[in-house]
MMTF fields as JSON, N, C-alpha, C and O atoms, coordinates in Angstrom:
{
  "mmtfVersion": "1.0.0",
  "mmtfProducer": "UNKNOWN",
  "numBonds": 359,
  "numAtoms": 360,
  "numGroups": 90,
  "numChains": 1,
  "numModels": 1,
  "chainsPerModel": [1],
  "groupsPerChain": [90],
  "chainIdList": ["A"],
  "bondAtomList": [4, 2, 8, 6, 12, 10, 16, 14, 20, 18, 24, 22, 28, 26, 32, 30, 36, 34, 40, 38, 44, 42, 48, 46, 52, 50, 56, 54, 60, 58, 64, 62, 68, 66, 72, 70, 76, 74, 80, 78, 84, 82, 88, 86, 92, 90, 96, 94, 100, 98, 104, 102, 108, 106, 112, 110, 116, 114, 120, 118, 124, 122, 128, 126, 132, 130, 136, 134, 140, 138, 144, 142, 148, 146, 152, 150, 156, 154, 160, 158, 164, 162, 168, 166, 172, 170, 176, 174, 180, 178, 184, 182, 188, 186, 192, 190, 196, 194, 200, 198, 204, 202, 208, 206, 212, 210, 216, 214, 220, 218, 224, 222, 228, 226, 232, 230, 236, 234, 240, 238, 244, 242, 248, 246, 252, 250, 256, 254, 260, 258, 264, 262, 268, 266, 272, 270, 276, 274, 280, 278, 284, 282, 288, 286, 292, 290, 296, 294, 300, 298, 304, 302, 308, 306, 312, 310, 316, 314, 320, 318, 324, 322, 328, 326, 332, 330, 336, 334, 340, 338, 344, 342, 348, 346, 352, 350, 356, 354],
  "bondOrderList": [1, 1, 1, 1, 1, 1, 1, 1, 1, 1, 1, 1, 1, 1, 1, 1, 1, 1, 1, 1, 1, 1, 1, 1, 1, 1, 1, 1, 1, 1, 1, 1, 1, 1, 1, 1, 1, 1, 1, 1, 1, 1, 1, 1, 1, 1, 1, 1, 1, 1, 1, 1, 1, 1, 1, 1, 1, 1, 1, 1, 1, 1, 1, 1, 1, 1, 1, 1, 1, 1, 1, 1, 1, 1, 1, 1, 1, 1, 1, 1, 1, 1, 1, 1, 1, 1, 1, 1, 1],
  "groupList": [{"groupName": "ARG", "atomNameList": ["N", "CA", "C", "O"], "elementList": ["N", "C", "C", "O"], "formalChargeList": [0, 0, 0, 0], "bondAtomList": [1, 0, 2, 1, 3, 2], "bondOrderList": [1, 1, 2], "singleLetterCode": "R", "chemCompType": "L-PEPTIDE LINKING"}, {"groupName": "THR", "atomNameList": ["N", "CA", "C", "O"], "elementList": ["N", "C", "C", "O"], "formalChargeList": [0, 0, 0, 0], "bondAtomList": [1, 0, 2, 1, 3, 2], "bondOrderList": [1, 1, 2], "singleLetterCode": "T", "chemCompType": "L-PEPTIDE LINKING"}, {"groupName": "ALA", "atomNameList": ["N", "CA", "C", "O"], "elementList": ["N", "C", "C", "O"], "formalChargeList": [0, 0, 0, 0], "bondAtomList": [1, 0, 2, 1, 3, 2], "bondOrderList": [1, 1, 2], "singleLetterCode": "A", "chemCompType": "L-PEPTIDE LINKING"}, {"groupName": "VAL", "atomNameList": ["N", "CA", "C", "O"], "elementList": ["N", "C", "C", "O"], "formalChargeList": [0, 0, 0, 0], "bondAtomList": [1, 0, 2, 1, 3, 2], "bondOrderList": [1, 1, 2], "singleLetterCode": "V", "chemCompType": "L-PEPTIDE LINKING"}, {"groupName": "SER", "atomNameList": ["N", "CA", "C", "O"], "elementList": ["N", "C", "C", "O"], "formalChargeList": [0, 0, 0, 0], "bondAtomList": [1, 0, 2, 1, 3, 2], "bondOrderList": [1, 1, 2], "singleLetterCode": "S", "chemCompType": "L-PEPTIDE LINKING"}, {"groupName": "PRO", "atomNameList": ["N", "CA", "C", "O"], "elementList": ["N", "C", "C", "O"], "formalChargeList": [0, 0, 0, 0], "bondAtomList": [1, 0, 2, 1, 3, 2], "bondOrderList": [1, 1, 2], "singleLetterCode": "P", "chemCompType": "L-PEPTIDE LINKING"}, {"groupName": "LEU", "atomNameList": ["N", "CA", "C", "O"], "elementList": ["N", "C", "C", "O"], "formalChargeList": [0, 0, 0, 0], "bondAtomList": [1, 0, 2, 1, 3, 2], "bondOrderList": [1, 1, 2], "singleLetterCode": "L", "chemCompType": "L-PEPTIDE LINKING"}, {"groupName": "TRP", "atomNameList": ["N", "CA", "C", "O"], "elementList": ["N", "C", "C", "O"], "formalChargeList": [0, 0, 0, 0], "bondAtomList": [1, 0, 2, 1, 3, 2], "bondOrderList": [1, 1, 2], "singleLetterCode": "W", "chemCompType": "L-PEPTIDE LINKING"}, {"groupName": "TYR", "atomNameList": ["N", "CA", "C", "O"], "elementList": ["N", "C", "C", "O"], "formalChargeList": [0, 0, 0, 0], "bondAtomList": [1, 0, 2, 1, 3, 2], "bondOrderList": [1, 1, 2], "singleLetterCode": "Y", "chemCompType": "L-PEPTIDE LINKING"}, {"groupName": "GLU", "atomNameList": ["N", "CA", "C", "O"], "elementList": ["N", "C", "C", "O"], "formalChargeList": [0, 0, 0, 0], "bondAtomList": [1, 0, 2, 1, 3, 2], "bondOrderList": [1, 1, 2], "singleLetterCode": "E", "chemCompType": "L-PEPTIDE LINKING"}, {"groupName": "ASN", "atomNameList": ["N", "CA", "C", "O"], "elementList": ["N", "C", "C", "O"], "formalChargeList": [0, 0, 0, 0], "bondAtomList": [1, 0, 2, 1, 3, 2], "bondOrderList": [1, 1, 2], "singleLetterCode": "N", "chemCompType": "L-PEPTIDE LINKING"}, {"groupName": "GLY", "atomNameList": ["N", "CA", "C", "O"], "elementList": ["N", "C", "C", "O"], "formalChargeList": [0, 0, 0, 0], "bondAtomList": [1, 0, 2, 1, 3, 2], "bondOrderList": [1, 1, 2], "singleLetterCode": "G", "chemCompType": "PEPTIDE LINKING"}, {"groupName": "GLN", "atomNameList": ["N", "CA", "C", "O"], "elementList": ["N", "C", "C", "O"], "formalChargeList": [0, 0, 0, 0], "bondAtomList": [1, 0, 2, 1, 3, 2], "bondOrderList": [1, 1, 2], "singleLetterCode": "Q", "chemCompType": "L-PEPTIDE LINKING"}, {"groupName": "PHE", "atomNameList": ["N", "CA", "C", "O"], "elementList": ["N", "C", "C", "O"], "formalChargeList": [0, 0, 0, 0], "bondAtomList": [1, 0, 2, 1, 3, 2], "bondOrderList": [1, 1, 2], "singleLetterCode": "F", "chemCompType": "L-PEPTIDE LINKING"}, {"groupName": "ILE", "atomNameList": ["N", "CA", "C", "O"], "elementList": ["N", "C", "C", "O"], "formalChargeList": [0, 0, 0, 0], "bondAtomList": [1, 0, 2, 1, 3, 2], "bondOrderList": [1, 1, 2], "singleLetterCode": "I", "chemCompType": "L-PEPTIDE LINKING"}, {"groupName": "LYS", "atomNameList": ["N", "CA", "C", "O"], "elementList": ["N", "C", "C", "O"], "formalChargeList": [0, 0, 0, 0], "bondAtomList": [1, 0, 2, 1, 3, 2], "bondOrderList": [1, 1, 2], "singleLetterCode": "K", "chemCompType": "L-PEPTIDE LINKING"}, {"groupName": "HIS", "atomNameList": ["N", "CA", "C", "O"], "elementList": ["N", "C", "C", "O"], "formalChargeList": [0, 0, 0, 0], "bondAtomList": [1, 0, 2, 1, 3, 2], "bondOrderList": [1, 1, 2], "singleLetterCode": "H", "chemCompType": "L-PEPTIDE LINKING"}],
  "groupTypeList": [0, 1, 2, 3, 0, 4, 1, 2, 5, 2, 2, 5, 4, 0, 1, 2, 0, 6, 0, 3, 6, 4, 3, 5, 7, 4, 8, 3, 9, 3, 10, 11, 1, 5, 6, 11, 5, 4, 11, 12, 2, 12, 2, 13, 14, 6, 15, 5, 11, 0, 16, 1, 6, 4, 6, 16, 0, 11, 10, 0, 3, 7, 4, 15, 1, 14, 9, 6, 2, 5, 11, 11, 9, 1, 14, 3, 9, 2, 12, 6, 9, 15, 11, 3, 14, 16, 3, 1, 12, 0],
  "groupIdList": [1, 2, 3, 4, 5, 6, 7, 8, 9, 10, 11, 12, 13, 14, 15, 16, 17, 18, 19, 20, 21, 22, 23, 24, 25, 26, 27, 28, 29, 30, 31, 32, 33, 34, 35, 36, 37, 38, 39, 40, 41, 42, 43, 44, 45, 46, 47, 48, 49, 50, 51, 52, 53, 54, 55, 56, 57, 58, 59, 60, 61, 62, 63, 64, 65, 66, 67, 68, 69, 70, 71, 72, 73, 74, 75, 76, 77, 78, 79, 80, 81, 82, 83, 84, 85, 86, 87, 88, 89, 90],
  "secStructList": [7, 7, 5, 7, 7, 7, 1, 1, 7, 7, 7, 6, 6, 6, 7, 3, 3, 3, 3, 3, 3, 3, 3, 1, 7, 7, 3, 3, 3, 3, 6, 6, 3, 3, 3, 3, 3, 1, 1, 7, 1, 1, 7, 3, 3, 3, 7, 1, 3, 3, 3, 3, 3, 3, 3, 3, 3, 6, 6, 3, 3, 3, 3, 3, 3, 3, 3, 3, 7, 6, 6, 7, 3, 3, 3, 3, 3, 3, 3, 4, 4, 4, 6, 3, 3, 3, 3, 3, 3, 7],
  "xCoordList": [97.983, 97.764, 98.509, 99.622, 98.052, 98.515, 99.387, 100.524, 98.969, 99.65, 100.943, 101.039, 101.976, 103.235, 103.201, 103.19, 103.182, 103.253, 104.528, 104.581, 105.506, 106.772, 107.418, 107.269, 108.088, 108.936, 110.262, 110.94, 110.705, 112.042, 112.099, 111.233, 112.983, 112.965, 113.035, 113.852, 112.234, 112.335, 113.011, 113.06, 113.597, 114.3, 113.506, 112.374, 113.849, 112.767, 112.22, 111.151, 112.863, 112.422, 111.278, 110.594, 111.129, 110.221, 108.993, 108.06, 109.006, 107.757, 107.32, 108.062, 106.163, 105.642, 104.812, 104.227, 104.776, 103.884, 102.629, 102.65, 101.546, 100.372, 99.872, 99.862, 99.414, 98.779, 97.497, 97.5, 96.252, 94.996, 94.42, 94.204, 94.251, 93.487, 92.113, 91.929, 91.193, 89.711, 89.029, 89.181, 88.164, 87.086, 85.67, 85.253, 84.916, 85.122, 86.018, 86.446, 86.349, 87.303, 86.689, 85.459, 87.438, 86.781, 87.742, 88.837, 87.23, 87.971, 88.567, 87.869, 89.853, 90.705, 90.809, 91.224, 90.488, 90.909, 91.705, 91.479, 92.625, 93.439, 93.043, 92.838, 92.887, 92.46, 91.659, 91.852, 90.878, 89.742, 90.519, 89.958, 91.495, 92.191, 92.072, 92.559, 91.446, 91.252, 92.498, 93.259, 92.831, 94.031, 93.753, 94.622, 92.697, 92.48, 91.678, 91.221, 91.598, 91.1, 92.005, 93.19, 91.317, 92.17, 92.964, 92.619, 94.002, 94.564, 95.443, 95.566, 95.917, 97.021, 98.224, 98.651, 98.908, 100.135, 101.18, 101.956, 101.266, 102.28, 101.432, 100.24, 102.269, 101.749, 101.583, 102.321, 100.813, 100.344, 101.611, 101.906, 102.288, 103.132, 102.676, 102.153, 102.93, 102.26, 103.385, 104.504, 102.969, 103.95, 103.483, 102.313, 104.745, 104.439, 103.607, 103.506, 102.975, 102.133, 100.798, 100.562, 99.875, 98.586, 97.582, 97.576, 96.766, 95.895, 94.489, 94.264, 93.516, 92.311, 92.115, 92.012, 92.061, 91.728, 90.382, 89.681, 89.817, 88.23, 88.236, 88.919, 87.387, 87.2, 85.752, 84.818, 85.616, 84.151, 83.782, 84.669, 82.584, 82.024, 80.366, 79.476, 80.156, 78.829, 78.564, 79.229, 77.537, 77.06, 77.48, 77.012, 78.331, 78.831, 80.531, 81.366, 80.697, 81.941, 82.422, 81.651, 83.678, 84.207, 85.456, 86.194, 85.67, 86.911, 87.639, 87.07, 89.02, 89.87, 90.96, 91.475, 91.302, 92.585, 93.783, 93.761, 94.808, 96.19, 97.286, 97.25, 98.303, 99.578, 100.557, 100.687, 101.267, 102.227, 103.713, 104.167, 104.364, 105.697, 106.879, 106.945, 107.644, 108.611, 109.469, 110.027, 109.55, 110.205, 109.64, 110.297, 108.391, 107.823, 106.717, 106.362, 106.036, 104.861, 103.737, 103.852, 102.612, 101.345, 100.495, 100.222, 99.969, 99.144, 97.638, 97.494, 96.697, 95.324, 94.7, 94.866, 94.039, 93.291, 91.805, 91.56, 90.959, 89.525, 88.549, 88.716, 87.609, 86.621, 85.355, 84.841, 84.852, 84.049, 82.593, 81.938, 82.255, 80.907, 80.623, 79.497, 81.938, 81.839, 82.287, 82.346, 82.625, 83.108, 84.428, 84.699, 85.239, 86.629, 87.585, 87.535, 88.513, 89.664, 90.822, 90.787, 91.849, 92.999, 94.074, 94.179, 95.054, 96.172, 97.595, 97.804, 98.467, 99.84, 100.696, 100.384, 101.899, 103.111, 104.28, 104.442, 105.104, 106.377, 107.48, 108.647],
  "yCoordList": [91.414, 91.878, 91.072, 90.632, 90.872, 90.014, 90.949, 90.552, 92.266, 92.822, 93.393, 93.588, 93.684, 94.331, 95.546, 95.437, 96.788, 97.983, 98.837, 99.473, 98.709, 99.461, 99.926, 99.319, 100.965, 101.511, 100.957, 101.058, 100.283, 99.899, 98.453, 97.67, 98.025, 96.737, 95.622, 95.7, 94.584, 93.627, 92.479, 92.35, 91.538, 90.331, 89.434, 89.116, 89.071, 88.305, 86.975, 86.487, 86.502, 85.171, 85.461, 84.524, 86.733, 87.185, 87.789, 88.111, 87.946, 88.395, 87.499, 86.641, 87.751, 87.099, 88.134, 89.073, 87.96, 89.014, 88.326, 87.112, 89.011, 88.538, 89.579, 90.781, 88.975, 89.968, 89.134, 87.914, 90.055, 89.564, 90.27, 91.469, 89.294, 89.815, 89.361, 88.147, 90.085, 89.789, 90.459, 91.642, 89.51, 89.948, 89.612, 88.454, 90.663, 92.115, 92.42, 91.497, 93.676, 93.755, 93.597, 93.645, 93.374, 93.078, 93.763, 94.244, 93.744, 94.22, 93.222, 92.266, 93.281, 92.145, 92.136, 93.125, 91.185, 90.934, 89.607, 88.538, 89.834, 88.693, 88.44, 89.472, 87.298, 86.956, 88.203, 88.615, 88.691, 89.7, 91.174, 92.151, 91.29, 92.547, 93.123, 92.534, 94.176, 94.881, 95.322, 96.035, 94.937, 95.224, 96.436, 97.26, 96.42, 97.326, 96.516, 95.382, 97.341, 96.709, 95.945, 96.217, 94.913, 93.974, 94.69, 95.821, 94.043, 94.716, 96.02, 97.015, 95.857, 96.946, 96.688, 95.545, 97.943, 97.865, 97.17, 96.369, 97.378, 96.729, 95.619, 95.752, 94.503, 93.416, 93.732, 94.595, 93.246, 93.424, 92.523, 91.472, 92.969, 92.427, 91.805, 92.501, 90.465, 89.837, 88.886, 88.721, 88.318, 87.337, 86.062, 85.807, 85.133, 83.849, 82.961, 83.218, 81.952, 80.948, 80.82, 81.346, 80.107, 79.828, 81.061, 81.426, 81.604, 82.632, 82.365, 81.567, 83.086, 83.057, 84.3, 85.404, 84.193, 85.27, 85.384, 84.4, 86.858, 86.904, 88.023, 89.033, 87.8, 88.753, 89.187, 88.386, 90.571, 91.242, 91.834, 92.376, 91.811, 92.305, 92.703, 91.854, 93.995, 94.171, 93.481, 93.686, 92.691, 92.012, 90.392, 89.499, 90.15, 88.841, 88.782, 89.675, 87.645, 87.321, 85.9, 84.94, 85.813, 84.457, 84.387, 85.361, 83.249, 82.966, 81.862, 80.994, 81.82, 80.739, 80.659, 81.69, 79.447, 79.37, 79.398, 78.723, 80.265, 80.14, 80.133, 80.523, 79.624, 79.299, 80.303, 80.253, 81.224, 82.094, 81.799, 81.876, 81.505, 81.041, 82.072, 83.123, 81.862, 82.917, 83.313, 82.479, 84.678, 85.397, 84.903, 84.92, 84.505, 84.19, 85.051, 85.913, 84.815, 85.551, 84.713, 83.785, 85.018, 84.367, 84.991, 86.153, 84.555, 85.239, 84.536, 83.314, 85.356, 84.757, 85.454, 86.641, 84.6, 85.202, 84.562, 83.358, 85.49, 85.19, 85.543, 86.647, 84.804, 84.952, 84.835, 83.722, 85.815, 85.865, 85.326, 84.478, 85.981, 85.48, 83.978, 83.48, 83.257, 81.919, 81.155, 79.925, 81.97, 81.176, 80.435, 79.434, 81.057, 80.316, 81.177, 82.403, 80.52, 81.305, 80.348, 79.222, 80.788, 80.027, 80.894, 82.113, 79.874, 80.313, 79.724, 78.514, 80.635, 80.057, 80.662, 81.661, 79.994, 80.264, 80.695, 80.136, 81.651, 82.034, 81.863, 82.102],
  "zCoordList": [120.546, 119.164, 118.096, 118.384, 117.041, 115.864, 115.064, 114.81, 114.586, 113.631, 114.169, 115.381, 113.326, 113.725, 112.91, 111.684, 113.522, 112.806, 113.325, 114.378, 112.383, 112.857, 111.529, 110.469, 111.666, 110.51, 110.418, 109.395, 111.63, 111.645, 111.02, 111.412, 110.129, 109.686, 110.683, 111.601, 110.568, 111.499, 110.891, 109.668, 111.805, 111.547, 110.52, 110.883, 109.536, 108.561, 109.24, 108.871, 110.079, 110.624, 111.825, 112.237, 112.324, 113.269, 112.764, 113.499, 111.422, 110.769, 109.539, 109.061, 109.114, 108.093, 107.177, 107.716, 105.899, 105.008, 104.622, 104.42, 104.505, 103.976, 103.068, 103.33, 101.862, 100.869, 100.55, 100.386, 100.471, 100.268, 98.91, 98.737, 98.085, 96.845, 96.793, 96.713, 96.822, 96.867, 95.781, 95.476, 95.143, 94.285, 94.693, 94.651, 95.099, 95.09, 96.208, 96.902, 96.45, 97.658, 98.836, 98.85, 100.085, 101.284, 102.333, 102.038, 103.499, 104.597, 105.358, 105.695, 105.72, 106.313, 107.836, 108.441, 108.361, 109.827, 110.076, 109.509, 110.969, 111.404, 112.836, 113.475, 113.491, 114.783, 115.355, 116.499, 114.605, 115.215, 115.108, 115.606, 114.616, 114.713, 113.064, 112.099, 113.02, 111.759, 111.122, 111.775, 109.77, 109.226, 108.073, 107.787, 107.59, 106.249, 105.17, 105.31, 104.047, 102.913, 102.076, 101.879, 101.573, 100.64, 99.438, 99.093, 98.818, 97.603, 97.989, 97.275, 99.014, 99.507, 98.788, 98.62, 98.265, 97.512, 98.496, 97.975, 99.748, 100.478, 101.39, 101.669, 101.801, 102.592, 103.873, 104.35, 104.501, 106.008, 106.563, 105.993, 107.631, 108.295, 109.743, 110.612, 109.883, 110.861, 111.579, 111.093, 112.727, 113.374, 112.718, 112.437, 112.464, 111.872, 112.612, 113.812, 112.161, 112.969, 112.348, 111.261, 113.032, 112.54, 113.123, 114.299, 112.089, 112.254, 111.754, 110.844, 112.403, 111.6, 110.674, 111.209, 109.42, 108.51, 108.327, 108.089, 108.445, 108.064, 107.163, 107.336, 106.108, 105.046, 105.176, 105.219, 105.238, 105.424, 104.174, 103.514, 103.744, 102.782, 103.095, 103.05, 103.382, 103.837, 105.289, 106.304, 105.165, 106.364, 106.092, 106.799, 105.085, 104.84, 105.423, 105.278, 106.01, 106.586, 106.047, 106.052, 105.6, 105.114, 105.915, 106.067, 106.407, 107.435, 106.923, 106.262, 107.211, 106.744, 107.843, 108.275, 108.286, 109.085, 107.981, 106.952, 108.349, 107.514, 108.464, 109.631, 107.799, 108.41, 107.765, 106.542, 108.49, 108.056, 108.327, 109.468, 107.408, 107.656, 108.056, 107.419, 108.899, 109.268, 108.076, 107.363, 107.888, 106.785, 105.274, 104.233, 105.421, 104.053, 103.778, 104.581, 102.447, 102.095, 101.752, 100.95, 102.352, 102.095, 101.125, 101.424, 100.001, 99.124, 99.352, 99.389, 99.476, 99.81, 98.39, 98.11, 97.646, 96.453, 96.648, 96.582, 96.874, 97.267, 96.125, 95.608, 95.685, 94.817, 95.715, 95.819, 96.321, 97.377, 96.96, 97.565, 95.842, 95.424, 95.01, 94.971, 94.672, 94.318, 95.644, 95.644, 96.865, 98.104, 98.042, 98.705, 97.146, 96.858, 97.629, 97.533, 98.443, 98.982, 98.798, 99.294, 98.088, 97.626, 98.2, 98.067, 99.023, 99.552, 99.029, 98.949, 98.711, 98.205, 99.156, 99.803, 99.255, 99.99, 99.122, 98.037, 99.528, 98.79, 99.808, 99.5]
}
């Protein structure tokens, strides 16, 4: 599994944070694992490395390969009707 779900704090270098801001909202999957809707207040916590992000809205799916840096935060801003997905790293 890709997602890390734990209430205990993990070492920053062993996890990465992912925020997905999508207009309109979408349902987020990483490597085929459902994570939930976009726009969550808290970031998704994942393992660092290369992943396939999929955004689902109705019967449409947009996919992009993303790289999550250890201890970092990746922000995905998607304008789905325009087919634009922009990724930034912090």
